[in-house]
Every structure is written in C-alpha cells, then in structure tokens.
N, C-alpha and C positions, 0 to 999 in steps of 0.2 A: 104261325108265330108259336100260339099254345110249346105248339110240338115241342117245337128249338128250346122253348124255354125251361123244358121239363126233362129235356137232352140232358147229361151234366157236364157243368160247368160252365153250365150258363146261363142257371138258376139264377141268378145276381145281374146278369151287363147286360145295357142298358140297348142293344140289339139282342133279335131284332125289335123293329120298330115300324110302324106303319110311313112310306115313304113314296113322292114322288115318282115318278118317271128320271127325271131330275135328278134329284137326291140319290137315288138308285147307278144312275151314270154316273154318278157323281163319287158313292162310296165306292164304285167301280174301280175309276183311274185313281181313285188314295191308292187301292190296294194294288191294281198296278208299278204306280210311281213306287207305291216299298218294295216294293218286287225285284225293280231295277233299281233300286238305289241302295238292296240287300239291308235293308231295316226289319226286314218280315216278308213273311210269305205265304202265301195265300194258292191253297189249292182248286178246281171245280173236281171235283170226284165226278164221273161219266161212265156207266153201261158201258162196258165193252161192243155190246150187241145189238143194244141202238139210239146209241151216243146222247140217251134219258142223262135229267144232270138227276146224281144221286145223292149229293151232297157236296158240301164243307167242308176242307180243314184247313187251320192256322197257323204258326208257328213261327210266334215274334217273339223279344228275349224277353227277361220275365222280370217284373220288378221286384220281385223277391231276393235279395242277396243269393241265399240260400241253392239256389235253381236258376241255372242255365238258362234255361227253355220254355217258354208257356204253348201249353197247343190244346187246344179247342178244334172237337170235327163236329158234322152232324150231318145228318140223314134224314132226306124229305119223312115226310107220314107214313105216304104209299110206301116205302122201302124200308119200314124203320126195324126189322129184322134183317140189314147190315151194320145195324150202329155197334156192337162186339165185333164183328167183322174184320168192317174200320179199325175200327180202334187196335187191334189185332198185328194186324196187314200195316200199321202208321211209326202203332210201338215196334213191329220186331224192326221197320227202316231206319226208324229213329237211331236204335240201338245198332245199327248195321252199315247205313251209311254217311249220318250224323257226327261231328265233332263236338256232342255234347256231353259231361256231363250225366247229366241234372235234368233232366225235362217235369214238369207239372202239367200231366195230363189226365184229367178224371178219370181214373178207374170205369170200366164195365161190368 
C-alpha cells in the first residue's frame, strides 16, 4: 500500500487501504459493474509470460471540467521498474484509440 500511495496520482487517495476478502470482492464487483455500464474502466495488467498481476489501470470521467478523463495506474513494488513504461503505453493508447481531448494522468 505504501508503494502505491507513493505512485503519482495516488498520494492523496483513500485507496489502497486494508480490506477483508469480502470488501475486496465488493470492490472488484463495483469495478466490473462500472465497466459493464460504461461508467469507468478498470484493467488488470498482467505479465504475458507467466500471467502474474503487474498492476492496474483506472480510466474514469474527470471531476475537473477542463479534463475529459482521469487516469491512474500502479504497478506492484516488485515490478516498479515497469511504472514509467506502463504510463507511456497507456498514454499512447489513450491518444490513439480513445475519444478524449484531455486526460489527467500524472506523468512519470
């Protein structure tokens, strides 16, 4: 949790915080519901070699009227060297494939 809170975009966020398995399940179900209803998009980032979870990407509408979308991502502490690369790949993907004029995505 300390590592994620040190990631750009997470310093002042209430998540992550300790959760029971049931609370974690409810959180995952909420993200799935948001995805299904196109309210926001949460992606798990996995290693293509061993399917290990590397991190997550969150794409949600921005609360800032000057920005279309708020984007956050994190990688596990054990994969911290991939943070900047994930940021670059997601930034490029948003620019090329998503219909947003301005994204708020903390630079690395």
